[in-house]
ZATORDREN-145704 format. One record per residue: residue in one letter; x, y, z of N, C-alpha, C, O, CB in turn. Coordinates in steps of 0.05 Angstrom, whole numbers, plus 5000, padded with zeros to 4 digits. Each point is the difference from the previous one (the first is absolute). Last residue first. Glycine has a CB too. Example, Ala and Ser with C-alpha at 12.3 -4.5 7.8 and 13.67 -1.06 7.14 Angstrom:
BEGIN
S525749555142501650245001498550225014501050225004501449654953A498248985042498250245000501850245000502150005013494149775012
% end
This chain:
BEGIN
F462553214942498350054976497149975006498350034982505449824989S506850355079497449875000498450084976500450224990499649765060Q510350015001498750064975497449855001499949755002504550314972I503650295100497649844994498950104973499750234995499249705054H510750085016498650114977497649824994500349764998503950464983L504049985101497549874991498850154977499750245001499549595045P509050455000500349724994497549864989500349784988503050225048V501750974961497349925006499849714993499749924977498350555013E510449795005499150235016497149965009499350055023504050264953A502348805001498950244987499250225020499449945023499049764940E504949385055502050214999499050264987501450204999502049444998A491249545012500950095026501950244999500050165018499449374997H492550164922502950024996501250125024499950255004499649794946W490649535008501550085024502949994993501049804989495550015042T493150224919502949964997501450115025499550225008500149824941L490149605014501550145021502949944996500849774999495350215033A494150004908502749895003501550185020499950244998500249584954C488849905020502150205007502749855000500149755003496750545024F491749544960502649984987501850225011499350245000498749564959R493949885084499349964972502549994982500149824983495550415025S504849975085499649714996499149944971500049774992499050185057A502150964981502649874998499749704994501749884986500250465045D490350164986501250084975502649864995500649904979497250545024Q497849435079498449884979501250074972500049834982495950205047V507850355049500949734996498449864978501049834986500450155063K500851074955497949825009500949724994500949944978495450415014L510950445026498349884980497749845013500349915023503650074945G504050545070497350115001498249894979498050134993503950275025Q507549385007499650174977497250124999499450164982504049574994N499249665093502050215000499550214978500450245004502949435016R491649524982499250195020501850245001499050235001499149405026V504549684917497550124990499050215019499250224992499749354983A508349925054500850184979497650154988500150244994503949464996L494549635074501150245012500950204980499950245004501449495035L495349434931498050155013501050265013498750214998499049365011F508649844948497950094981498050185014499550234991501149364982F505949975080501150214985497950134981499850244998504749535005T493049475046500450235018501050234984499050235003502049465035T498349514915497350115007500350245018498750214995499349335001M509949994983498950124976497350145006499550224991502949434981N501549855096501450254996499150144975499850255000504149565024E492649344995499150185020501350284997498750205002500749415029A503649694913497250084993498950205020498750194992500649364987L509150075039500250184977497250104992499750244995504549534989S496349565081500950255011500250224978499350235005503349525031E495449384936497850105017500750275012498450195000500249345010I508150014941497950114982497750115017498950214993502349474971D509350235059497549885010497750134985499450245005502749675041C508849974926497650175003497649845009499449784989502450514975S507849495012499049965027497550165006499250045023505549864992D499550144899500249725007498949935028499049795005505050194966E496850924991497649864993500149705007498049875002501450464962D505450605057500649735009497649824995498849895019504450295016A496550724938502949974999500849715008502149914991498450575020L490549804993500849994972503049954998500949874981495450445007A500049815097499149754989500849974971500849784991495350235040D505750805013501749795010499249734988501749844993499050425050T493950484937502650024987501949785009501449894983498050615014I492449565047499649914972502750014985500749814986494550355014R504750195086499849715001499549884972501149784994497150255053L502050914962502649895004500049695002501949874990499350555034A490650044968501550034976502849885003501049874982496550555008A496949615085499149804981501650024975500749794988494650235031S506450645043500949745010499249784982501649824994498150355053K497150694935502849984994501249745010501749884986498650625018M490749685016500349974971502949974993500749834984495250455009L502049905097499249734992500449954971500849784991496050215047D504750884994502049825010499449714992501849854992499050465046D492850354941502450034984502249815009501349884983497550605009A493449555060499449884973502550024982500649814986494550305019K505350325079500049715003499649864974501349804994497050255053A500950894953502849925005500249695003501949884989498950575033R490449934968501650034976502949905004501049864983496250545005G495149155071500950274996501950014976501149804992498550295058L492649164955502750075009500650304996499050134982502549405006A490550024982499850065028502850085011500250125022495949574983C502549994905498950275003500050095030500050245005497249694954A505449195019501950184989499150295004501650185007499849484959S492649655058502350015018502150204991501150155016498149374996R493650314931499150145024502250035020500350215013495149614979W506449674932499850284993499150175024501050215006498049664946S501149195055502750115001500050304994501650155012500349404975E490049985004500850005028502850135003500450165018496949424990V499450304905498450205014500850025029500350225011495949684959M508049444977500850274993498550215015501150195009500149634946D496349285055502550055014501050284994501050145017500149384982A491450184954499350035028502450075017499950175018496349514976R505050124913498750265005499350055029500450225011497749754943K510349435018497149975000498850265007501050155017499449364996L509050274940498950155022497049984999498750114982505350225019E505049124956497150064999499150135026500349895022499049724947V510650324972498549935024497150094997499450194985504849845044V505549774910497250095000498749905026500249775007499650214942V510650195002498549905024497250124998499650244999504749725029D501750254902500849735008498349885021499449765000505250364987D495750804972499049814980500649715008499549824983501150534982Q501150405095502149964980499149804978501749884987501750215047L489849925038502650115006501949924978500549764995498650225055V489650114966502249884985502650145006500250254997496649614966L492349965073502450175003502349854988500549775006497750455036P490349714949502749904997502150225006499850224990498549444976I491150165069501950194989502849874998501049905019496450495000N491749214976502150085018502050184985499750054977499649535051G492849914939499350265012502150105019499450185017495949694978R504849344945498949955027499250255014499049995023503949614979K501150454913497549864997498749945027497649995002504249804956R506950595040497950204993497349864997497950115008505550184970I504049155035499550165024497850204996498250035016506649924997E498249554913498449845019499450155025497849975011504449624970R503450834956497349964988498249855020497750075004504349944949V507150085068498650265003497249974990498150105013506250154980P502049044998498650015026498450265003498050005015505649705005S498149904882501450155021498549985026497549995000504550324966P498349454919499449895026501750135022502550014998496249554980G500251074939500349715003499249905027498950145016504749884951V498150965038500049874974500449705005501849925015499950494961A493650295095502649894991499649874974497849924992503750015056M493650885023499849764983502849914994502050135006493650034974T502950545081497249934996499749754983498049855003500850635001P509649835067498949994972497149934999499049855017505650044967C502850505084497449895005498649994973498450184994501449995055S511249894988497750094984497549855008500149795012503050334950I507750165072497649845006497750114983499550245000502149655048V509950184952497450094990497949805008500349764995501850484966F508550095076498249804989497550134990499550245005502249415026G509650525010497250074996498349774988501149784994500350695000D508549695017498950035026497050074998499050165017505549975002A501049734904501249815019498750015027500149815015504250244960L491750154926500550145025501149805020498649825008497750524982P501149374922502250194998500650155026502250105003496649954950F497548915027498950265008502350215001502049955013494449825013E504649284955498350114979499050285007498950134982499749415007D506849935071501650074976498350134978501050154984502049475027R492950055071501650245004501450084975500250244993500349645055M494549294955498450245000501750255000499650184984496849575040
% end
């Protein structure tokens, strides 16, 4: 994974609406759930009910705490990408979900809009480490 990504200390998480050919993204969307894709390699399924509950928890956090948790999740994702041989997929999925929800909250987006499609780019060394592109 890491060799294919140009940012040595960053990653992209997307929430695609569709996929070409047979893909877990298509099946996840058919079930009414939300796919989160890390670097085009890792796909996790965020159930709508879990997303709503997690979103409420994210919104209840203070700004500083939410920012700290988002940065911590980003660093754990970066570490997992750097050492994919010992990566715990369940932990990575939790960090992807945490990062996604807190990044969306951080940018003031509606989670319903972001879950339709967005791409989140994290680059730890950048002046502004988080960039969100939503459609």
